[in-house]
Structure formats: C-alpha cells, structure tokens
N, C-alpha and C positions, 0 to 999 in steps of 0.2 A: 336304364344305360347300358350299352354293349361295354362284358368286359373291359375290353382294350382302353375305354374314354375313363374306366373308375381312376379316381384320383390315386397315386403311390405314395399318398405321406403316409409315413410311418414306416413303409416297406425299404427291405436292404436295396441297396444299391446293385444294379444289374451289371454284368461280368461286363467290364471294360469302364464303367462308369466309377467317377472319383466319389469317395465316400467325402462327405462334408467336415471342412475340418473344424473343428471347434476349437476357438480360441479359451474359451471360459472354460475352468474346472470347478468341480461340483467341490461347494464348501464342505470342511470336515473339521468340525468342532474340536475334535480329540488332537487333532495336527494343531488347529491355531491354538488350543489353550497350552500346549505343548511348547508353541515360541513364545506368546508371552512369558511364560514362566521363564524360559532361557533369557530371554532377551531383560526381562527385572533382574536377573541373575547376573548377568552381563554388567546392566549399571551397577550394582551391588560391589561387582568384582573391581572395578573399576576406580569406585569413589575409596577402595582400599589404600591406592598408590599415594603417598603423605603427600597433603594437601600443601602449596606452597601460599603464605603467605602475603598480601600484597595492601599497600596502603592504610588506613585508618579506619575504615569501616567496620574491620574482622572478617569479612569474607574470602577465603581462600582461594585461590583457583584449584580445580579439581579436575579430573576425568567424568565426573558423571555427564558433563554436558555431552563429551564425544560418545558415551551411553543412548542419550538418550534421542540424539543424533543420528545414532545407528539403527535404532528404531523403527524410527520414521523412514529411515529412506528404505529400510530393508523389508519391513513388515508392512507400511501403506499407515493409511492415517488410522482405522481403529481399533487394530490390533498393536500399534507402536504405541499408540495413547493406552491401552489398555497395559503393555507391558512397563510404562513410565507411571505410570499411575498405582499401578500394583507394587512399584518400586516404595512409590512415595507413602501409599498407604503403610506398607510393614515399617515402613521405618518411623512412621506417627504413634504406629503401635508400640512400639520401643524395643524393635530389633537393634541393634547398632549397626548400620547399615548407611547413616546419613555421614557426611563431612566428620571426621576426626572423631570417627567411632562413635558416634552421637547414636540415639534414638529417643522417642518419646514426641508427647505433645509441644514438650519444650522449644522445640525448634521454631514451631509457631509464633514465638517472642523474641528469636534472635535474627542476626543483620538479612541470614541468608532464606528467611522465609519466603518471599516472594520468588525468589528461586526456585526455590523445592516445588512449591505450590503451583507452579508454569508447567512444569515438564510435561503432565499428559498433555494441554493444549500443543506445546511447544513440537514435540509428537506427531501430534494433530496436521498441524499447518504444514509441516515440514513431509511428512507422508503425503498428503493429497496431493502437492506439488510434485513429490516424486512420482507416484501414480502415474499422473500426467506426463512426464518425462518418460520413464518407462514404455508408457503404451504408444508414444507419438514421436517418438526420436530412433535412430540408430544408436548402434551399439559405442561409434565414434564420440557420441556428444554427450556420454550419458558423465563422465565424472565432472565437467563445468557445470552439465546442468543440476547435476545431483547438489553442487558446491553450492548452488545455486538456490535449493530448498532448503539445503543443511542452513546458510547464511540468512536466508528470512525466515525462517522458525526461530534464528536465534535470538537478529535485529527485531523483529516484528512482534515478539512473545515474550522471550527469554530475559532481555534485557529491560525493557518496558515495566514487566511485572516484578524485577528483581528492585528495580528505583522507586515505585511505590511501595513494595517492604520495607523498603529500608528507611523511606520518609516515614511509615506507618512507626516501626520500631525503634526506629533509632533517632526519631524528632529530626529528622533533616531538611533542609528544603531542597524542591526539585534542582536546584543548580550544587547543593553538597552530593546529592546522592546521583546525581549525573555523572558530576567528577569524579567519582568513587568508582561509579560501574565501569567509566569509558577504560581506565586499566585492563578489560577483562577482554577487550574486542578483539585485539592483537592475537590472543590465545586462545579465543573462539572460533576466530576466523581459520586459523590453522587447525584447531579441531574440525571442522565443517569440511575441512580440504581433505585429510587422512578419511575421515566416514564417508565422504563422497565416493574416493578411491574403492574404500573397503569393499562398499556396497554395491560399486561398478562389479568390481569380482564376482561377489556373490550373487548376482542375478545372471552374470554370465554363466556361471557354476547349476544354478537353478532357474531358468527361465521362465517358470510357470508360478514362481511364486508371488508376482503381483498380478499373473494376468486375473481379466476382470471376471468375476464369479458370479455364477447364477445361483 
C-alpha cells in the first residue's frame, strides 16, 4: 500500500491540525488515596462540632452528614464512598472520631448505628448523581442539581438506614423510629445545600476532579 494511504493512527497531528481533546484523565492512585484520606479527615473534623441533642432517641444533630455529602459531591461515587468508609472504619476501630468523641465497636449497639453504617452508601449514591450532573450540565445548574444529589443520598439511604438502626437497637416501631428521624430532615436539607454550594466552587476551581477517567 502506498505510504500516503497508510493509517495515521498514533501519529502526531500535522501542522495546522488540532490535537484531539481528551476529557479523560489517567487514574492516579496516589492522588486518589490522598483525596480519600483528606475527606475522611474532614468528616472526622466536622464531627468535633458540638452535637445538638434532639428528641428522645439519643441521636444528636452533627455535621458528619455534611462531610459525607461533600465527599460524594466532590470525589464522586467510589472515592467518596471510600472516604466515608475509612472514617467509619477508623471510628469503629476505636479512634474517638464518632459523635460525642466516641469510638469503638460499641457504636454498633447505639441509636446512631444505622446512620453511621449508611455513610459509605450515602456517599456512593450522592457521588453517582453528582458525577452525572457535572458531566452533563452547565455550571449554572450545578448548585441546585448537586443539592438534589446530596438530598437524594440523605433521603434514600441515610435516613432509611438510620430508622432501621433505631428499630433494631432501641426496639422502636417503624412509626416511632420515623418520628424520631424526621426531626433531622430540615437540618440535613440545609447541610445538603451548603455542601452543594461548596462542591460547585471546588469543581469550578478544579474542573478535572470528576471527569471520566480511563
């Protein structure tokens, strides 16, 4: 075959030709691990804000869920879930980073056990929706749609698992556990909005953070 008809696949672009734009970036395990560690630490730091006791169930209002939402909204599904899972695992292993400066497996017998165990799945669901939002919409829509992503993770995962945890550990009926849980909804929706606004700013500053990776 004559040289001029051979495939140019893999050859550098000729003068005047535009190089192909790659929206995907190569995976960087070291960077990913660092981001997971940073966001796990962020969730732990937010836990140190004084908890606000509400209701009779013994489950306080904390800022943990804001950190979990930020992990999913910022890092995406898998890294976000890893960050939330790392935080939960370290707390269950005994580090005093759970609500009320507690730690250890005893938390699994407490009223907040379902909420704690939901964190990785909550970040996963939030991250899946956030990734779709960031890839398919313009920046002007990011805050409201990322709010939907964070609220979906909270409503579909965090609250149902929290209710189940209270039903098991406190021997409450579904109705009693639901009434104990519903007092957290206004605060969680407010935290979802704050998380969405913060994540939108982060993604404007670092637009490659959640692009499709090969």
